[in-house]
C-alpha positions in Angstrom: 11.2 2.2 44.8 10.7 0.6 41.4 8.6 -2.1 42.9 6.4 0.5 44.6 5.9 2.3 41.3 5.2 -0.9 39.4 2.6 -1.9 42.1 0.9 1.5 41.9 0.8 1.3 38.1 -0.8 -2.2 38.2 -3.4 -0.9 40.6 -4.1 2.1 38.4 -4.5 0.1 35.2 -6.1 -3.0 36.7 -9.5 -2.0 35.3 -8.3 -0.8 31.9 -8.9 -3.1 29.0 -5.6 -2.9 27.0 -7.0 -3.8 23.6 -9.8 -1.3 23.8 -7.5 1.4 25.3 -4.9 1.2 22.5 -7.5 1.0 19.8 -9.0 4.2 21.2 -5.5 5.8 21.5 -4.9 5.2 17.8 -8.0 7.2 17.0 -7.1 9.9 19.5 -3.7 10.4 18.0 -5.2 10.5 14.5 -7.7 13.0 15.6 -5.0 15.3 17.1 -3.0 15.1 13.9 -6.0 15.9 11.7 -7.2 18.7 14.0 -3.8 20.4 13.9 -4.2 20.7 10.1 -8.0 21.5 10.1 -7.5 24.3 12.6 -4.7 25.9 10.5 -2.1 24.8 13.0 -3.9 26.5 15.9 -2.1 25.8 19.2 -5.2 27.2 21.1 -7.4 24.5 19.6 -4.8 21.9 20.4 -4.5 23.0 24.0 -8.2 22.9 24.4 -8.4 19.5 22.8 -5.7 18.2 25.2 -7.6 19.7 28.2 -10.8 18.0 27.0 -8.9 14.7 26.5 -7.5 14.9 30.1 -11.0 15.3 31.4 -12.3 12.5 29.2 -9.5 10.1 30.2 -10.2 10.9 33.9 -13.9 10.2 33.4 -13.1 6.9 31.6 -10.8 5.8 34.4 -13.4 6.6 37.0 -16.1 4.7 35.0 -13.8 1.8 34.4 -13.2 1.5 38.2 -16.8 1.8 39.1 -18.4 -1.7 39.9 -21.4 -2.7 37.8 -23.6 -2.8 40.9 -22.8 0.9 41.5 -23.4 1.7 37.9 -26.9 0.1 38.1 -27.7 2.3 41.1 -26.7 5.4 39.2 -28.8 4.5 36.1 -32.1 6.1 37.2 -30.5 9.2 38.8 -28.4 9.7 35.7 -31.4 9.5 33.4 -33.5 11.8 35.6 -30.7 14.4 35.8 -30.1 14.3 32.0 -33.9 14.7 31.5 -34.1 17.6 33.8 -31.2 19.3 32.0 -33.0 18.8 28.7 -36.1 20.5 30.2 -33.9 23.3 31.5 -32.5 23.7 27.9 -36.1 24.0 26.6 -36.8 26.9 28.9 -33.4 28.5 29.6 -30.9 27.2 27.0 -28.6 29.4 24.9 -29.6 29.9 21.3 -26.7 29.4 18.9 -27.2 29.4 15.1 -30.9 29.3 15.5 -31.0 26.2 17.8 -31.4 26.0 21.6 -29.1 23.1 22.5 -26.7 24.5 25.2 -27.1 25.2 28.9 -24.8 27.8 30.5 -24.0 26.7 34.1 -21.8 29.8 34.7 -18.5 28.0 35.0 -19.1 25.7 32.0 -21.5 25.4 29.0 -22.8 21.8 28.4 -25.0 20.1 25.8 -27.3 17.8 27.8 -28.2 15.8 24.7 -24.7 14.4 24.8 -25.3 13.3 28.4 -28.4 11.5 27.3 -26.4 9.4 24.9 -25.2 7.4 28.0 -28.0 8.0 30.4 -30.7 6.5 28.2 -29.0 3.2 27.5 -28.1 3.0 31.2 -31.7 3.5 32.3 -33.1 1.0 29.7 -30.5 -1.6 30.5 -31.4 -1.2 34.2 -35.1 -1.5 33.4 -34.8 -4.7 31.4 -32.5 -6.3 33.9 -35.0 -5.6 36.6 -37.7 -7.4 34.7 -35.5 -10.0 33.1 -37.5 -13.0 34.3 -41.0 -11.6 33.5 -40.5 -9.6 30.3 -43.7 -8.9 28.4 -44.7 -6.8 25.5 -45.9 -4.1 27.9 -42.3 -3.8 29.2 -41.0 -3.0 25.8 -43.8 -0.3 25.4 -42.7 1.3 28.7 -39.1 1.2 27.5 -40.1 2.9 24.3 -41.9 5.7 26.3 -38.7 6.2 28.3 -36.8 7.3 25.2 -39.6 9.0 23.4 -39.7 11.8 26.0 -36.0 12.9 25.8 -35.9 12.3 22.0 -38.9 14.6 21.7 -37.2 17.3 23.8 -34.0 17.1 21.7 -36.0 17.2 18.4 -37.7 20.4 19.7 -34.3 22.2 20.1 -34.3 21.6 17.1 -31.7 18.8 16.6 -33.4 16.1 14.6 -30.1 14.4 13.8 -29.1 13.9 17.4 -32.7 13.0 18.4 -32.8 10.2 15.8 -29.4 8.9 16.8 -30.3 8.8 20.5 -33.5 7.1 19.6 -31.3 4.5 17.8 -29.3 3.9 21.0 -32.6 3.2 22.8 -33.7 0.9 20.0 -30.5 -1.1 20.3 -31.2 -1.8 23.9 -34.8 -2.9 23.1 -33.6 -5.1 20.3 -30.9 -6.7 22.3 -33.4 -7.3 25.1 -35.2 -9.8 22.9 -38.0 -7.9 21.1 -39.8 -10.2 18.7 -38.9 -9.9 15.0 -42.6 -9.8 14.2 -43.0 -6.7 16.3 -39.8 -5.2 14.8 -41.1 -5.6 11.2 -44.5 -4.3 12.3 -43.0 -1.2 13.8 -40.9 -0.8 10.7 -44.0 -0.8 8.5 -45.6 1.7 10.8 -42.6 4.0 10.6 -42.5 3.9 6.8 -46.3 4.7 6.7 -45.6 7.6 9.1 -43.0 9.2 6.9 -45.5 11.7 5.3 -46.5 12.8 8.8 -42.9 13.2 9.8 -42.3 15.3 6.6 -45.2 17.6 7.5 -43.8 18.4 11.0 -40.2 18.9 9.9 -38.7 22.4 9.9 -38.1 23.9 6.5 -34.3 23.6 6.9 -34.7 19.9 7.7 -36.7 19.3 4.5 -34.1 21.3 2.6 -31.4 19.0 3.8 -33.2 15.9 2.6 -33.8 17.5 -0.8 -30.2 18.7 -1.0 -29.1 15.1 -0.5 -30.8 14.2 -3.8 -29.3 17.2 -5.7 -26.9 19.5 -3.8 -26.4 21.6 -7.0 -29.9 23.1 -6.7 -28.4 25.5 -4.1 -24.6 25.4 -4.5 -23.9 28.5 -2.5 -26.5 27.9 0.2 -27.9 24.6 1.6 -25.9 22.5 -0.8 -22.6 24.2 -0.1 -21.5 21.9 2.7 -22.2 18.7 0.8 -20.5 20.0 -2.4 -17.3 21.2 -0.7 -17.0 18.1 1.5 -17.4 15.7 -1.5 -14.9 17.7 -3.5 -12.4 17.4 -0.6 -13.0 13.7 -0.2 -12.7 13.0 -3.9 -9.7 15.2 -4.4 -7.6 13.1 -2.0 -7.2 10.4 -4.5 -5.4 7.2 -3.5 -2.9 8.6 -1.1 -4.0 12.1 -0.4 -2.4 15.5 -0.9 -0.2 15.2 2.2 -0.6 16.4 5.8 -1.2 20.2 6.0 -1.5 20.3 2.2 -5.3 20.1 1.7 -6.4 22.9 -0.6 -10.1 22.7 0.3 -9.2 23.0 3.9 -6.5 25.7 3.9 -8.2 27.9 1.2 -11.2 28.0 3.5 -13.6 26.3 1.1 -14.5 23.6 3.6 -17.0 24.7 6.4 -17.0 23.3 9.9 -13.7 21.6 9.2 -12.7 21.1 12.8 -16.0 19.6 13.9 -18.7 18.0 11.7 -16.6 17.9 8.5 -13.2 17.0 9.8 -13.4 13.6 8.0 -13.3 15.6 4.7 -10.0 17.2 5.9 -8.6 13.8 6.7 -9.8 12.3 3.4 -8.2 15.1 1.3 -4.8 14.9 3.0 -4.5 11.1 3.4 -6.6 9.8 0.6 -8.4 6.4 0.1 -5.5 4.5 1.7 -5.7 6.7 4.8 -9.5 6.2 4.9 -9.0 2.5 4.9 -6.7 2.8 7.9 -9.1 5.0 9.7 -12.0 2.5 9.1 -9.7 -0.2 10.4 -9.1 1.8 13.6 -12.9 2.2 14.1 -13.5 -1.4 13.4 -10.9 -2.4 16.0 -12.8 -0.4 18.7 -16.2 -1.8 17.5 -14.9 -5.4 17.4 -13.5 -5.1 20.9 -16.8 -3.6 22.1 -18.8 -6.5 20.6 -16.5 -9.1 22.1 -17.0 -7.5 25.5 -20.8 -7.5 24.8 -20.8 -11.2 24.0 -18.9 -12.1 27.1 -20.8 -9.8 29.5 -21.7 -11.5 32.7 -25.3 -10.1 33.2 -28.2 -8.9 31.1 -27.6 -5.3 32.3 -24.0 -5.5 31.2 -24.8 -7.1 27.9 -27.5 -4.5 27.0 -25.3 -1.6 28.1 -22.2 -2.8 26.3 -24.1 -3.6 23.1 -25.8 -0.2 23.0 -22.6 1.7 23.7 -20.8 -0.2 20.9 -23.5 0.1 18.3 -24.1 3.8 19.1 -20.4 4.5 18.6 -20.7 2.7 15.2 -23.8 4.6 14.3 -22.3 8.0 15.0 -19.2 7.2 13.0 -21.2 5.8 10.1 -23.6 8.8 10.0 -20.8 11.4 10.1 -18.8 9.7 7.3 -22.0 9.2 5.3 -23.0 12.8 5.5 -19.5 14.1 4.6 -19.4 11.7 1.7 -22.8 12.9 0.4 -24.8 9.6 0.9 -26.7 10.9 4.0 -28.3 14.3 4.9 -26.2 16.8 6.8 -27.3 16.4 10.4 -24.6 17.9 12.5 -23.0 14.8 14.0 -19.3 14.9 15.0 -16.9 12.1 14.1 -16.2 10.3 17.5 -12.7 10.8 18.8 -11.7 12.8 15.7 -13.8 16.0 15.8 -13.1 18.9 18.1 -15.4 19.1 21.0 -15.8 18.7 24.8 -19.1 17.3 25.9 -19.3 14.8 23.1 -15.7 13.6 23.8 -16.4 13.1 27.5 -19.6 11.1 26.8 -17.8 8.8 24.4 -15.0 8.2 26.9 -17.5 7.5 29.6 -19.0 4.9 27.4 -15.6 3.3 26.9 -15.1 3.3 30.7 -18.3 1.4 31.1 -17.1 -1.1 28.5 -13.9 -1.5 30.5 -15.8 -2.0 33.7 -17.9 -4.7 32.1 -14.8 -6.4 30.7 -13.2 -6.3 34.2 -16.3 -7.7 35.8 -16.1 -10.7 33.3 -12.5 -11.4 34.3 -13.3 -11.2 38.0 -16.1 -13.7 37.7 -13.9 -16.1 35.8 -11.2 -15.9 38.4 
């Protein structure tokens, strides 16, 4: 009986990358501990998070056990489905807090922009792999068009922060595909020149967020409130923090959105600079493992996909910590694996499943 159980366990975990899995688990446990405090010890939130994690782990396992050839066949349908859902949001999406970002399917409410985080890199990696031997500048232009459309739909919701981050995930694929540095610097110069135009088309609240970044005290009870309270929480943690469940900014209800976008402030207040260093180390372990998988990927498709997933994970973590610390504008980006949420968690775990599938494919080719 024991041999049967051991054999079943080996088959179930054959496609799970152990280093990546345990690095992710460290962050998951840290997120659960932090959420328990941030939610004022709410068991309902904890139960919902555990349910979301069970779905996310299932999605990760399925993705890890999906051969790369099958993943490539799913790239275009996944992109088309995510794009159609974004169009559906544009016409039929639920309006929450002045933004139309959610789509109610009756039995579940989803945020299609989260699905596009994976669908876009998949589609771009498939496209470049298809034209690997004949890549020209026109191919890069077509690839740019593939992510401009969904990014525009997301920005229209409006959700400029997520739109820019998804655009970054597409740019990672294009960069890793071998875009010339001359073109990159040229596009960078064009982007800088277009900043006045971007400013003119931004919504008033988006302009306010940029101005608040420069001086949050100009509206301390309004637009600057989030930044002021989060930086107070981060700074008040000191070297070793106030202790778990002892954060005053959190439990006296000064800190807004403390279970989602600003959960890093909760963690910083209770665990201090030393705790932050450990958290950064956990994130670095995941990112380092992702980069190792990228370097050793067996095909161009696998390399582009793994690199984009890894760098996008890094970008989301960096942007969230930056906005909570007051060095970046508040853009409504959750902290991966730590913040409370469903769709975002599933999309992150799907990405990890893809990394594990790529890692497994590398091992199979070597054997």
